[in-house]
N, C-alpha and C positions, 0 to 999 in steps of 0.2 A: 504493500500500500504506500510505499515511500513516494512522496511528492504528489499523491493523489488529491489530498485536501487542498493543497496549494493550486493544483491544476483546476479543480472544480471551481475554486474561488475566482481564478483568473478568467475562466470561461464566463462565469456569471457577470463579470464586469464589462464584458464586451457587448456592444449593442447589436441587436438583431441576430444573436447567435444562440437561439433557444434549443440547444442540443444537450442531451445528457452526455457525460464523459464516456468516451469509448475506451475500452481496454483491449489489449492484445495478449494472447497466450501463444507462446512458441514452444513446440515440442519437436521431436525428431522428424515426424512425418506431416505435421500440420502447423499452420499459422492461422489463428482464429481471432476474429474481430467481433466484439459484442458490446452492447450498452448495458448488459446485465452486471450484477455485482461479482466481485472476485471469486467468492466461494462457488457460485453457480458456473462461472466460466471455467474454473479449475476442474470441477466435476465433469463438465462436458468434454474438456480436453482429455481428461483421463479415460473417459469412455471411448473416445476416438482412438487413442493409442492402444487401448485394450482390444478394440475391434481390429486394428491392423495386426496386432499380435495373434489374434484368433485366426485371421486369414492365413498368416504365415505358418502357424502350427498345423492347420488342417491341410494346406496344400503342400507343405514341406519346403516352402521357400525360405532360404537363408541367404538372401542377397544383400551384401553390405552397400551396394549402390542404390541408395534410396531414391535418387532423382530429386527433382525440385519438390519442396513441401507443397501440399494442397492447401490453398487458402480457403477458409470457410468464413462467410459473413452471416452473422445472425442479426437480422433486422427486427425492428420492434413489432411489426405486424405483417400479415400475409398480403395486405393490399399493396404495400411497397414492393414485395417480391413480384407480384403479378404485373405491376407497372414496369419494373425493370426487365422482366421476362417478355414483356409485350404480349402476354397471354393470360386471359382471365381465368384459365383453368389450372394454372400451375401454382402450387404452394411452395415449390422449391425446384431448383434446377442446378445442373452441373455443366460446365463447358471448359474450354481452354482459351487463355489469351496467348500472346507470343512469349510470355515469361513464366506462366504457371497455370496449372489447372485450378479451378475455383468452383465452389458451391455457394449458392445463395439460398437462405432459409429464413422463415419467420420464427420468432420465439414463442408464438402462441401455442397453447396446448391442443391436443387432438380434441375435436368436437364430439367424437364418438368412437366406439371400439372398431367400427368398420371403416374408419378413415385412416389415411396414411399420415402419421405425424412427421415432424421435422427429422427426427432421428432415423426413422425408417426410410425416408427419402434419401438421406445422406448415406446410410449404410448400403442401400441399393446402388447408388451412383458410385460410391467409393469401391464397391465390388467390381464394377465395370472398369474403373481406373486401375485397380490392382491387376485385373486380368490383362489389360492392355500393356501394362508395364512388364509383367513377369512371365506371362505365357500367351502372347498374341498368336493367333492361328486362325485358320478358316473354319471357325466353329459355326454351326447352324444357328439361326436366329433364336430358336426356342431354347437352346442351351445357354446362349449368352444371357438371355433374360431369366431363364430358370436358375442359373447360378447366382445372379444378383438377387432374385426373389428369395432364394434359399437362405441367404445371409442377411436379408433385410430386417428380420424380426429377431432381435437379440435382447436378452435380459441380463441384468447385472445384479445378482444377489449381494446382500451385505457381506457375505463371507469372502468376497473378492473373486469368486469364480465367474464364468461366463456361460450362459445357456444359449444354445442356437438350434436351428432346425424347427422352430415353432411355426405354427400355421399363420400365414399372413391373413388376418381376418378380413381385410378389405377385399380379398379375392374369394372368400368363402361363399358369399351369395351366388356368384357366377358359377361356381363349381357345383353347389348343392341344388340351387333352384333351376339353373339352366343346363346343368350337366357339363362334364368336361368337354373341351374342344376336341373334335375328331382327330385322332393321331395322324392319319394320313395327310390331313390338311396342316396339322401342326408341323410335321416334318417338311412339308413342301413350301411353306410360305414364310414371309417376314411380317412385320407389324404394319405394313402399309395398308391404309384404308380400313383399319379395324375401328368399328364404332365402340361406344362405351361398353355396351353389353358383351359383344364379342371380344373386346379388349380384355375385360376381366376374365373371361373364360380362357382366352389364349394365355395370359400371364399366369393365371391360376393353374392351368394344366401344365405349363412349363415348370412351375414350381413343384407340382405333384410328381411329375416324371423325374425331376432331379432328386427329390426326396426319396422316391421309390428306389432309385439306383444307389443312393447313399446308404440306405438301410436294408437292401437286399443283396448281400454279397454274392449270393448264388447266381445273380443275373448281372452283376456289375461288369463282368468281363464283356458282356454283349455291347454295352454302351461304349466301353473303352475301345473295343475293336471298331465299332462304327465311327466314332469320332476320329480315331487315328487314320482310317482309310479316307474319310471325307477330307480331313486336313491335308492328307498327302495327295489328294486329287486322283484317287484310284478311279479309272474310267468304268462306266457301265455298272455302277453299284446297284445291286438288287436288294432293296430295303428289307424285304421279307426274310432274306437269308441270314440276317444279323440277329434275329430275335426268335426265341423258342415259340413256336406256334405262329410265326409271322407277326405282322403288325396287328392283325385282328386278335391274335392270342395275347399280345402285349396289352392291347386295349382292354380286353376282358379282365386280365389280371390286375391292371391298374385301377379299374372301377371297383374291383373287390378290395383292393388295398385301401382305397379311399374310405371304405366303410368300416375299416378297422380303427382301433385306437392307435393314433400315429405317435411315433417316438420322437423325442428331441434329445439333444446331446448336451454335455457339460464339460467345459475345460476347467480343470482344477485351478484354484487360486495360486498354487505354487508353480504353475506353468505359465502364468500371466506376468508379463513385464510391461512397464509403462515408461520409465526413464524420466529425465528432468523436464519439468514444465515451468517456464519462466513467464510471469505475468507482469506487464508494465502498462502505464497509461499511454494512449495514442495522442500524438500532437493534436491540439484542438483544431488546427487548420485542416490537417489530414482527415480528422474525424468528420468535420463539416462537409468534406468533399467525397466521402465514401460512396454515397449513392450516385453522384455524378460519375465517379470513376467506374462504378459497376455498369452504368449505362454505356460508357465509352468502351469498356472491355467486351460487352455482350453483343458484339457484331451489329451495331446499329445501322439502319439504312442511311444512305447518303444524305437524305433531306433532314435527318435528325442531327447530323453532326454540327452544323452551325448553332443549333439551339443548345446542344450540350456544351459547346465552347462558350456560348454566352452565359450559361448558368455557372460554369466554372469561374469565369471572369467576375461575375457578380458576387459570388460567394467569397472569392479570394480578396475582393476589394474591401471586405469587412475586417480584414486582418492586416497586420504589417506585412511587407514583402516576404515571401516564403518560397524557398527553392523548389520544394515539392509541388506547391500549387502552380508555380510557373512552368514546371516540367509537364504537369498534367495538362495545362492549358496549351502548351506547345504541341503535345501529342494530339490533342483534339484539333488544333489548327492544321497540323500536318495531314491528318486524315481528311479534313475538310478542304484540302488543296489550297490552303492559305500558307504557302511556303515561306514567304518573307516574314510574316508574323510569327510563324513557328520558329524560324531561325532567330529572330530577335528575342523571343521569350525564352528559348533555350539558352541563349547567351546570358540573359539576365539571371537565369537559374544557376548557371555555371559560375557567374561572378559571386553569387551568394554561397554556393557549395561546389567547389572544384572537384569533389569526389563523387558526384552524382552520375552514375553510369547511364541512367535513362535520358538525361539531358544530352549527353554526348551521342546517344543513339538517335535522338531526333535530329541533331545537327548532321550526323552521318547520312541519314536518309535524304535530307535536303541536298547535301553536297554530292551524293551519289547521282541524283537526278541531274544536277547542274553539270557534273562531269560527263554524264552520258550525252547530254545535249551539246556540250562544247567540244568534247573529246580533247580537251587541253590537258597537258601533262600536269600543270599546276593544280587543276581542279581534281584530277584523279589522286594526286598526292594529298591534297587537303582532305578528301573523303576517307582515304586510307588512314590518315593520321587520327581522324575522329573515331574510327572503328577501333583502332589500337587503344586509344584513351578510354573508350567505353569498356573494353575488355579488361584493361588494367584496373579500372575503378571497381569492377565486380567480375571476377573470373568465373563465377557460377551463374551469370546472367546469360541465357541462351541467345538473346537478341544479337549482341555484337559477334558472337560465334557464327550465327547464320548470315549476318551481314557481310562478313569477310568472304564467305563462299559466294554470296550474291555479287560482291564487288568484282571478283574474278570472272564470274559469269557475264556480267555487263561489259567488262573491258574486253573480253574475248581472249583467245590464245589458250595455251595449255593450262589446265587447272593444277596448281602446285599441291603437293601433299598436304601442306599446312591448311589449305582450303578445305580439302576432304576431311581432315582431322577436326577442324572447327565445326563443320556440319555434323560430323559423327558425335561430337560431344553435345551439341545442341539437341540432337535427337535423343541421346542417352539421358539428358536431363529432363526431357519432356516428350517421351514417345507417344503420349496421348494426343499431341497436337497434330492434326492431319496434314498440315502444310510441311512441317518438319519431316514427318514420315514419308510423304510423297517426294520431297526433295532428296531425302536420303536414299530412297529407292532409285531415283533418277541418277544419283551420283554413283550408285553401285552399277547401274546399267552402263553409265559412261565408262566405267572401268572394265566392262565386259562381263561382270558377274550378273547375268540376267536371271539366273535361278534365285539368287538371294534377293534381287530386286523384286521379283514376283512374290516371294514369300513375305516381304515387308509390306506389300499391299494387301495381304489377306484380310486384316481386320477392317480395312476400308471397303474392300470389294464385297465382304460378307457381313457388312453392318446390318443390324436388324432394321434400321431406319432408312428410308429412301432419301437420297440427296443427290445433288449434282456431283459431289465428290465421289459418291459411291459409283455412279454411272461412269465417271472418268476412270476410276480405279479398275473397274471391270474390263474396260477396253484396253487400258494400259497393261494390265496384268496379262491379257491374252497376247499382246504384242511381245511382252518380255518372255512369255512361255514359248512363243514361236521362235524367238531369237535364241533362247537357251537350247531348244531342240536342234537348231541349225548348228550350234557349236558342239553338241554332244558327239563323241566319237562313235563311229558305226559299231553296231553290235557284232560280236564275234560269231562267225557261223558255227553251228553245232558240230561237234566232233564226229568224224565219219565212223560208222560202225566197223569193227574189226572184221576182216574177211574170214 
């Protein structure tokens, strides 16, 4: 709580800044922002670290490369979440910026047992994040969603253990009243075009099937074999051949399983690790700008960008000059194609804080465009200098790493190893970002490793949700597969039979 009373007093004295004090909790895998009190924030941070520990224990992941921490924003109510999401039906969402993955949730409690609360939404989305980081592959849509649903309902008893595998009650009405989604359709489709009723059935059945194989070891090998062959691209897979009794037999057994008393699991307290959690007050200026920053990060349409920049400018004007606020304004201006203003505000930010990587990143973007237009050596040199300064200011920021690769792409000529290495690190820090994944795949293809390039695109091409990126990835993956086949050595002819 050090400095918190003084901070609250200072905020109260500022005119037109009626914001509660924001707190930040930093742990190994998360950075959490909330206006709640310190005790509640610490409890929430501990739950998130326990959840990460659960996923690692269950999946056998012991990867010291944690990547960039996920940022979690707990807003005071669901209405704010819906406004930032630009969707009246979302009470929480997850996406990526160019620096980190982030989730936005409301702090309100569940309105009923059949609704999804903030924790369930976050656990579902973090399960996707975890899968993409540690075992990305060409999984079918139902399994991607079933895995996330399986871990979405977690309980934390007072003894320090973790319970998981519980029924997601928000899916129960669809399963019980409308019956499970037909398995032949579940295996064949993604989530595109599903209405509310069928969506609940689809997600509920995906959960049920994942639960079934988790607790039926006698049939677990079936799904492992199926997923392995699907991920490997085995041609002409005959679905019925993977399951005892075919898909119809599996569906019959699954319906019978649903009528049983379903099992949940428990991870003992002595197997749970949390690690250090550091809580500190958020700078009042940054706290006042959090919602504008979220709007800017959440991929706004072009016509909203000037409004976001205006809002950042108006809020910043209520405080003394601040490097973070000026950098955020510069980023908004850059995205709104106001390059001169972006450069000027980035310069003002750097004058206040010469160690702010993000401000150098804005300057680098503006100077890269200027160099591309002029093709003058001095402009290329200036752009490269800004990228280097951004990287030195924060070596774990993926933006300057990716910018260095982009610099060499824009300038042309042979890509140096250091360019490939920078992009590889940006991807390793944030493999959930589709642009980093796509660019890294392209860099592998440029080096002639078409097979790896194709595998890197699997999570995009097999995404459960339709998008332009998915369509692109499907086409690009087919091209990489064809090029990989061209490079493959011819198969050896069978040995002749002995005379």
